[in-house]
C-alpha positions in Angstrom: -15.3 -4.9 -6.4 -16.7 -1.4 -5.7 -14.6 0.4 -8.3 -16.2 0.9 -11.7 -13.4 -0.7 -13.6 -14.4 -4.1 -12.2 -18.0 -3.9 -13.1 -18.3 -6.6 -15.7 -21.6 -8.4 -15.7 -24.1 -10.1 -18.0 -27.4 -8.5 -19.0 -29.1 -10.1 -15.9 -26.4 -8.6 -13.6 -24.5 -11.9 -13.0 -20.7 -11.3 -12.7 -18.6 -12.5 -15.6 -14.9 -13.4 -15.9 -12.9 -10.5 -17.2 -11.3 -11.1 -20.6 -8.4 -8.8 -21.5 -6.8 -8.6 -24.9 -3.0 -8.4 -24.4 -1.7 -5.4 -26.4 -4.8 -5.7 -28.4 -5.3 -8.6 -30.9 -3.1 -9.2 -33.9 -2.0 -12.5 -35.4 0.5 -10.5 -37.4 2.5 -9.2 -34.5 1.1 -5.6 -34.6 1.0 -5.4 -30.9 -0.1 -2.2 -29.2 -1.3 -0.7 -32.5 -4.7 0.9 -33.1 -5.3 -1.9 -35.6 -4.8 -4.5 -32.8 -7.0 -2.6 -30.4 -9.8 -2.2 -32.9 -9.6 -5.9 -33.8 -10.1 -6.8 -30.1 -13.1 -4.4 -29.8 -14.6 -5.9 -33.0 -14.5 -9.2 -31.2 -16.5 -7.7 -28.4 -13.7 -6.9 -25.9 -14.2 -4.1 -23.4 -10.9 -4.6 -21.7 -7.5 -4.0 -23.3 -4.1 -4.6 -21.7 -1.4 -2.2 -22.8 1.8 -0.5 -21.8 3.1 3.1 -21.6 6.4 4.8 -22.2 6.9 8.5 -22.3 9.1 10.5 -24.8 11.8 13.0 -23.9 9.2 15.8 -24.4 6.5 14.2 -22.2 4.2 12.5 -24.6 2.7 9.1 -23.5 2.8 6.3 -26.1 1.3 2.9 -25.9 4.4 0.7 -26.3 5.9 -2.2 -24.4 9.6 -2.1 -25.0 12.2 0.4 -23.8 13.4 0.8 -27.4 11.7 0.9 -30.8 14.0 -1.7 -32.3 12.2 -5.0 -31.8 8.8 -4.3 -33.3 9.1 -1.2 -35.4 11.2 0.1 -38.3 12.7 2.7 -36.0 15.4 2.6 -33.3 16.4 4.2 -30.1 15.0 4.6 -26.5 11.5 6.0 -26.4 12.5 8.1 -23.3 15.3 9.7 -25.2 13.4 10.6 -28.4 11.0 13.4 -29.1 7.4 12.6 -29.8 7.6 13.3 -33.5 10.4 10.7 -34.0 8.4 8.0 -32.2 5.4 9.0 -34.3 7.4 8.3 -37.4 8.1 4.7 -36.4 5.8 1.9 -37.7 5.0 -1.3 -35.9 5.8 -4.2 -38.2 6.7 -1.5 -40.8 3.0 -0.7 -41.1 1.2 0.7 -38.1 2.0 3.9 -36.1 2.5 3.8 -32.4 -0.7 5.2 -30.7 -0.7 7.8 -28.0 -2.5 7.2 -24.8 -4.9 10.0 -25.4 -5.6 8.8 -28.9 -6.9 5.5 -27.7 -9.0 7.0 -25.0 -10.7 9.3 -27.5 -11.1 6.8 -30.4 -12.4 3.9 -28.3 -14.4 5.6 -25.6 -16.1 2.3 -24.5 -13.0 0.4 -23.5 -11.2 0.1 -20.2 -7.5 -0.1 -20.1 -5.2 -2.2 -18.0 -2.1 0.1 -18.1 1.4 -1.2 -17.3 3.6 1.8 -16.4 6.9 0.6 -17.7 9.3 3.3 -16.6 9.8 6.1 -14.1 9.7 8.7 -16.9 6.0 7.8 -17.3 4.9 8.4 -13.7 3.9 12.0 -14.0 2.8 11.9 -17.6 0.4 9.0 -17.2 -1.1 10.6 -14.1 -1.5 13.9 -16.0 -3.2 12.0 -18.8 -5.7 10.3 -16.5 -6.4 13.6 -14.8 -6.9 15.5 -18.0 -9.3 13.0 -19.6 -10.9 12.2 -16.2 -10.8 8.4 -17.0 -10.1 7.2 -13.4 -13.0 4.8 -13.8 -11.6 3.3 -17.1 -8.1 2.5 -15.9 -6.4 -0.2 -13.9 -2.8 0.8 -13.1 -0.1 -1.9 -12.8 3.7 -2.0 -12.8 6.3 -4.6 -11.9 7.5 -1.9 -9.5 5.3 -1.4 -6.4 7.0 1.9 -5.8 6.3 3.1 -9.3 2.6 2.2 -9.1 2.3 3.9 -5.8 4.0 7.0 -7.2 1.3 7.3 -9.9 -1.6 6.8 -7.5 -0.3 9.5 -5.2 -0.7 12.0 -8.1 -4.3 11.2 -8.8 -7.3 13.1 -7.4 -9.7 10.1 -7.5 -9.3 6.4 -6.7 -8.1 4.2 -9.5 -8.0 0.4 -9.7 -4.5 -1.0 -9.1 -2.6 -4.3 -9.3 0.3 -5.4 -7.1 3.9 -5.4 -8.2 6.5 -8.2 -8.2 7.6 -7.9 -4.6 4.1 -7.8 -3.2 3.0 -10.8 -5.3 6.1 -12.7 -4.3 5.3 -12.2 -0.6 1.7 -13.2 -1.1 2.8 -16.3 -3.0 5.5 -17.5 -0.6 3.9 -16.6 2.7 0.4 -17.7 1.9 1.0 -21.5 2.4 3.3 -21.1 5.5 1.9 -18.3 7.7 -1.1 -18.9 10.0 -4.2 -17.5 8.3 -4.8 -14.5 10.6 -1.1 -13.5 10.5 -1.0 -13.8 6.7 -4.2 -11.7 6.3 -3.0 -9.0 8.7 0.4 -8.7 7.0 -1.1 -8.7 3.5 -3.6 -6.0 4.3 -0.7 -3.8 5.3 1.4 -4.7 2.3 -1.4 -4.5 -0.3 -3.0 -1.2 0.7 -4.4 0.4 -2.4 -4.3 -2.8 -4.3 -7.4 -4.4 -5.8 -5.9 -7.1 -8.1 -3.2 -9.7 -8.3 -2.2 -10.0 -11.9 0.2 -13.0 -12.2 1.7 -15.6 -14.4 0.4 -19.1 -13.8 4.0 -20.2 -13.0 7.2 -18.4 -12.3 10.1 -20.7 -13.0 9.5 -23.9 -11.0 7.0 -22.1 -8.7 3.3 -22.7 -9.4 1.8 -19.3 -8.6 -1.9 -19.7 -9.4 -3.3 -22.5 -7.3 -6.7 -23.0 -5.6 -5.1 -21.8 -2.4 -3.7 -18.7 -4.0 -7.1 -17.8 -5.5 -8.9 -18.6 -2.2 -6.6 -16.4 -0.1 -6.9 -13.5 -2.6 -10.7 -13.7 -2.5 -10.8 -13.7 1.3 -8.9 -10.4 1.1 -11.3 -9.0 -1.5 -8.7 -9.2 -4.3 -9.3 -10.4 -7.8 -6.9 -12.7 -9.6 -6.0 -12.1 -13.3 -3.7 -14.7 -14.9 -1.4 -13.9 -17.8 -0.7 -14.6 -20.7 -3.0 -17.5 -21.4 -3.3 -18.6 -25.0 -4.3 -22.3 -24.7 -8.0 -23.1 -24.5 -7.4 -26.0 -22.2 -5.5 -23.8 -19.8 -8.2 -21.1 -20.0 -10.8 -23.7 -19.0 -8.6 -25.0 -16.1 -8.1 -21.5 -14.7 -11.7 -20.5 -15.0 -12.7 -23.7 -13.2 -10.2 -22.7 -10.5 -12.1 -19.5 -10.0 -9.7 -16.9 -11.4 -11.5 -13.6 -12.1 -9.9 -12.7 -15.4 -7.5 -13.8 -18.2 -5.1 -11.8 -20.2 -4.5 -13.4 -23.6 -2.8 -12.9 -27.0 -5.5 -15.1 -28.5 -8.6 -13.0 -27.9 -10.4 -15.1 -30.5 -9.9 -18.3 -28.6 -10.8 -16.9 -25.2 -14.0 -15.5 -26.6 -14.9 -19.0 -27.9 -14.2 -20.5 -24.5 -16.3 -18.0 -22.7 -19.1 -18.3 -25.2 -19.2 -22.1 -24.8 -19.4 -21.6 -21.0 -22.1 -19.0 -21.3 -19.8 -16.4 -19.8 -19.5 -13.9 -22.7 -21.6 -10.8 -22.1 -24.9 -10.6 -23.9 -26.2 -7.3 -25.3 
């Protein structure tokens, strides 16, 4: 890929599969905390997957859920709370919720796969990317194609982007049934501005990531990232299939698999 975000190669320049630590790395459930992000970086990870929500007063926090209730000792919707209230909450009763700009500054070597979780975050995440000039360090994704496009329209420079649920669904369903030229023509129109397909291996009874899916993506110049892969056997199977990256809760196990295959970056 031409965009800097995708430049992931060994010391000799050979391309490597992209390992992404899902909400950082914590065996204690401290997801999306600075402790989890630092733990992933300590393992050698350059790519972190995370999520953003924005407070009532416009501050972007790295947090997955709409409310604080599941993983913190606080409660309430992030979008309805002021930043100082969100800052008081503790993940697992221990770790503060980091701000987007805090992670950018404290870990300047990492690249972020950012899931924009709500419409309240469209303008705020675009403003954060512009302020810090980190277009090269960010891949934007959202389950909503409209929300992802809305962020991209506000940016002054190109940013890597992943398709939403509707676009991925069309790609998955139409790929095996449309004639190749028709499929490629329609997908080029539908996936304008998209560089990656970040998908679950299966969705219900539908097997999403197949050799055909990967082949069709690569013909269109798209990379395939599979989530959330925590079993070493499944990691190996998907890498053998040719996926370009894996998102995992078990950053330790994925690192071991890539090391055994000689696919972990040296130096």
